[in-house]
C-alpha positions as CSV (number, residue, x, y, z in Angstrom):
1,M,114.8,108.4,91.4
2,D,117.7,108.5,93.9
3,K,120.3,105.7,94.0
4,D,119.0,104.3,97.4
5,K,115.4,104.0,96.1
6,K,116.7,102.3,92.9
7,L,118.5,99.7,95.0
8,E,115.3,98.8,96.9
9,F,114.0,97.0,93.8
10,L,115.5,94.5,91.2
11,N,114.0,93.8,87.8
12,Q,113.5,90.3,86.6
13,K,116.9,90.1,84.8
14,E,118.7,91.4,87.8
15,L,117.0,88.9,90.2
16,A,117.6,86.0,87.7
17,E,121.3,86.9,87.6
18,K,121.5,87.2,91.4
19,W,120.0,83.7,91.8
20,S,121.7,82.2,88.8
21,I,118.4,81.1,87.2
22,S,116.7,82.0,84.0
23,T,114.1,84.8,83.6
24,K,111.8,82.0,82.3
25,T,112.0,80.3,85.7
26,L,110.9,83.6,87.4
27,E,108.1,83.9,84.9
28,S,107.0,80.3,85.6
29,W,107.1,80.9,89.4
30,R,105.0,84.0,89.0
31,S,102.3,82.2,86.9
32,K,102.2,79.4,89.6
33,G,102.2,81.9,92.5
34,S,105.3,80.2,93.9
35,G,107.9,82.9,93.6
36,P,108.7,86.0,95.6
37,K,106.2,88.8,95.8
38,Y,106.4,91.1,92.8
39,Y,105.1,94.4,91.6
40,K,103.8,95.1,88.1
41,L,103.8,98.6,86.8
42,G,102.7,98.6,83.2
43,N,104.8,96.0,81.5
44,N,107.5,96.2,84.1
45,I,108.0,93.6,86.8
46,R,109.9,94.6,89.9
47,F,110.9,92.7,93.1
48,K,111.4,94.6,96.3
49,M,114.6,93.7,98.1
50,E,112.8,93.1,101.4
51,D,110.5,90.6,99.6
52,I,113.5,88.9,98.0
53,V,115.2,88.5,101.4
54,S,112.0,87.2,103.0
55,F,111.6,84.6,100.2
56,E,115.2,83.5,100.6
57,E,114.7,83.1,104.3
58,E,111.5,81.1,103.8
59,K,113.3,78.8,101.3
60,S,116.5,78.3,103.4
61,Y,116.9,75.1,105.3
62,A,119.1,74.3,108.2
63,D,120.8,70.9,108.5
64,S,118.0,68.4,109.0
65,P,118.1,66.5,112.3
66,S,119.4,62.9,112.1
67,S,116.8,60.2,112.1
């Protein structure tokens, strides 16, 4: 696998480190269907970078308008 292809995906530990959360949180989100899209190949969980970015954008909030 070339370097560019490897960078297209993060494993669970790498994503947990990126977001400063535990791998258990990612596992919980997966079981609830509330986390980012993931791919399971055998026992390996992988998250595609474009899906991570999409999830981050969906969960980002601009300043809320004043009431």
